[in-house]
N, C-alpha and C positions, 0 to 999 in steps of 0.2 A: 609592397603595397598590399594591404589586407583586402581580401575578396570574400564575397559571399560563398560559403562552402557547399554549394549545391551545383547541379548540372542544368543543362537546358536542352532544347530540342532544335533541330535544324533539318531542313530538307535540302538536298542538293541533287542535281541531275548529272548523269554522265553516261557515256556509252557503256557497254557491258564489261568494262574494266574499271577498277577503282578510280574514282574522281580525285583530282588533285586539290588539296587545301593548303593554304599558307601555314607553315609550321615554324617560321622564323622566331627566334627567341623574343624579338621585340614585339611580336604580336601575341605572345602568350598571355599578356595581361588583358588583351581584348577578348580572348576566348576563354581563358581560365576563370574559375570562380563564377561561373555563370549560374544565375538563379534557376532553380530546378523544377523538375517534375510538374510541369503545367498540364493538368488534365484537360482532356478535350472540352472545348467550350460549347460543343453541341452543333449539330448540323441543322441547316434551315429546312431540310426536307430531303426526301429520297427521289430517285429517278421517277419520271412520270409514270412509268409502268408499275411503280411500287406505291403510287398513291398521292404524289404531290399534286396540289391543286392550283398553284399560281406560279407565274414566271418570277425568277429571282430578281429581275430588274424592274419591270413595270408593275408587278404584283397583281396582274390581271389573270383571270382564268383563260388560257389561250384556246383559240380554235384549232391551232396546230402547233405541235412542238417542233423544235429543230435541234439537231446535234451541232451546237456552236463550237467551232474549232477554237481552242484556247489561243493557239498561234494561227493567224489567218493564213489561208492557202497561198496567197501571193507571197507571204514571207517565207513559207516552206520552200516554195519554188525558187525564190531569190537566193536563199541560203543553200539550196540543193540538199535539203535534209528531210524531204518528205518521207522517204523510206528508211531513214536512220532508226536503228533500235536504241532506245534509251532505257535507263534503269533509275527512275526517281526513287530515292532512298531516304527514309525518315530516320534520323539519328537522334540518340540521346547521348550527352556527354557524361553520363553517370555510369560508373563501373566499367568493366572490360568489354562486355558484349553490348555495344552501343547501337546496334542496328535494330530499330523497332519494326519497320516494315519496308518492303520494296516492291516495285512493280516492274514488269518488263513489257514494253510494247513499242510500236513504231510511233514516231513523232506525230504523224498524221492522225493517229488514233487517240490523241489527247483532246478529248471533247467534253463539253458540259451540256448534258441533255435537259437541263431545267431552264432553258431559254426559249421563249416563244418565237415563232416564225416572224411575227410583226417586229419585234426588237431586232432580230437577226437581219432582216431585209430592210429595216428602216434606219434608225439612228446609228446602229452599229456599222452597217454597210456605208453610210454616209461618212462616219468618222474615219473608217479605213481609207475611203477614197480621198479624203482631204489630207490625211496624214502620210500616206505612202510616198508622195513626191518629196516630202521633207525627210523621211526616214532613209530612203535608199541612198542618197549621197552621203549621209552620215555613216551608214553601215559600211559603205565602200571606201570610206576615208577620203572622199572627194570634197567634203565640207567639214568644218570643225564645229563642235557644239557652241563654242564661243562666238561663232559668226552668225548664229541664228538671230533673227529679228524679234523684237518683243512680242509681236502678234503671233509668232510661231511657237513661243515657249509653251503657252497653255495648250495648244493643239497637241503637241507631243506629250506633254504631261498628262493630258486627259486620256490619250491613247495608252500610255504606259499604265495609268491607273486602271483603266478598263481591263487590260491584259492581266495585270497583277491580281485583281479580285477574281477574275475568271479562273486563273491558275489555282488560287487558294481554294476556291469552291470545288474544282474538279480533281484535285490531287489528294494523295493519301497522306494528309497532314492535318494538324489542328485547324479548325475553321475560325481563325482569329479575326477575320474581317466582319465588322458589324453588319447586320442585314440592311440598315439604312444607308450604308455606303453604296450598295447596289442601286437602290432607288434614287439616291442623290445623283449619280452619274447619268442615270436615265433622264432625270427631270431638269438638270442644270447643264447648260452648254458653256457657261462663262466662268465656272469656278469648280473647285474640288471641295470635298468635305472639310470642315474646320480641322486643323491640326495635322492634315496630310501634307507631306513634303515630297517633292520629286526632284532628284538631281541627276545629272548626266556627266559623262566623260567618255574618252576614247582611249584606245591602246594600239600597240603595234604588233600584237600576237597574231597567231594564225587560226586558233580554234573558231569554229563557225557559230557555236551555240552553247549556252550554259545558263543555269539558273540556281538561285539560292533563295530560301525563305525561312524565316524564323521570327520569334518575338525579339524585342530588344534584350540586351544583356545589361546588367547593372553591376558596378563595383562600388565600394564604400567611397571612393573619391568622387563618384557621381551622385550617390544617393544620400550621403551624410548619415544621420542617425536613424533613418527609417528601419523598422524591424524587418526581418526576413519575410514574415507573413505579409506585411505591407508591400514589400518589394515584389513578392509573388503576384499580389493583386495588380500592381502597376504593370508588370510585365505581361500578365495574362491578357490584358486588354489592348496590347500593342501588336504591331506587325511590321515586318520589313521584307519586301520581295524585290529581288534584283535579277536583272536579265543581262546577258551578253549576246548581242546579235552582230556577228562579224566584228567590225571595229567599234561598235557602239555599246556603251554601258549605260544602264538606267537603273536607278534605285527608287522604289516607292516605299515610303515609311509613314507610320502613324503612331503617335504618342499622345493620348487624349488628356493627360493630367495637367491642370493648371499649376503654376508655380515652377514649371520646368522650362528649359529651352533646348533646342537642338544645338549640337556642336558639330561643326564642319571643319574640314581640312582646307584651309585657304588656298585657292588656286587649283584644287583637285575636285572638290564637290562643286559642280557648276549648277546653280539653282535654276530650275525650270518653273517650279511652283512651290510656295508663293515667291514673289519678288521683293516683298518687304516684310519685316517682322523682327522680333527679338531673336538674337542668335549668339552663339559663342564660337570662338575659334580656338583651336589647339595652340597652346603656348609654344610648342615646338613640334616638329614633325612627329607624328605618332608611330611611324615606322623608321627604324634606325637606318635602313638601307634606302629609304625613299620609296616613292611609288613604283611598283613593278610594271613599267610600261610595256615590256617586251613579252610578257606571259599573260595570255587572255584570262585564264582562270584565276591566277593570282591577282591580276588587276581587278577583276570583279569582286573577289573575296576581300581585297583591301578596301575598295570603295564601299562595299556592304558593311564591313565590320567597323570602319572608322567613322561612319555616320552615327553619332552617339547622342545621348541626352544627359543633362545634368540639372540638378536643382539650382534655382537662381540664387539661393541664399547660402550655398555651402561651398567651401573650398577656396583655396587661394589661387587656383588656376594652374599651379605647377604640375600637379599629378595628371590632370587631364586637359584642361582648357582654361583660357581666360575669357571672361565675359565682356563683350563690348556694348552691352545694353541694347538699346534699340538701334539697330544698324540696317540701313537700307542695303538690300542685296543687289540692286540694279546699278 
């Protein structure tokens, strides 16, 4: 299968030893040929001490700033990772030396200082309080994602989205999240921004915590006859952020371009948001050995990489997916 001959960028988190990534032959086509060298899309502002004037969520000039923890403190305590040292590393898959930047710090020091105290103690605190009782049994494997009630899907999806955009803003990575996504989650309690998708799953591994973030990747079987320059433009406006919290896996994705549809692995990507819309399914399992249920990091990587996009009008479905048109997800 022909692939775009460029590289991409990826951020992954691990302890102070190299993080594990799926390298099975059957996933090479998902990682290989990734569209490349996406320049930084620009930061929305610097730390308050460096002159930022407004909160990234409410856009107001705050009376007081807060250092908002990307991962809430109750979650750090539940996972017993507050003092864990991590090394978030920004990779490019171009050339041999593919490490762009890395940081080393404790998990509890992963904070975003451009959040006002009103947002921190208001809607964000309320969201944490409403979502924690749903997340804990999912993380501990006491409840399955497929057992959630419809009124619980959005609550978890909104929490995952808030956490994903905070991570992107606070981390040493391209700022792919549009500024209006921050103001949207602040202003809307009953929906997420258009074209955002959140899926979940669980696994049987033992790792406590991991994350991945990157733009989408494209291959010719997904993109058809678009040029490399067009593909770069498409990818640069997208993002995908994935978390593993104990037994729970969550992926937040955004692809803003009309005429495309998301592609999911039937029975593996469990939709939390939206519950209806046009979608495609893989015509066959995208991983030859199946989903890696017993390895936490491989499970997250598989869930992350196999959530894909394709043009509605291209392909016969054999290389990547078959389209089922407008398919209810509930």
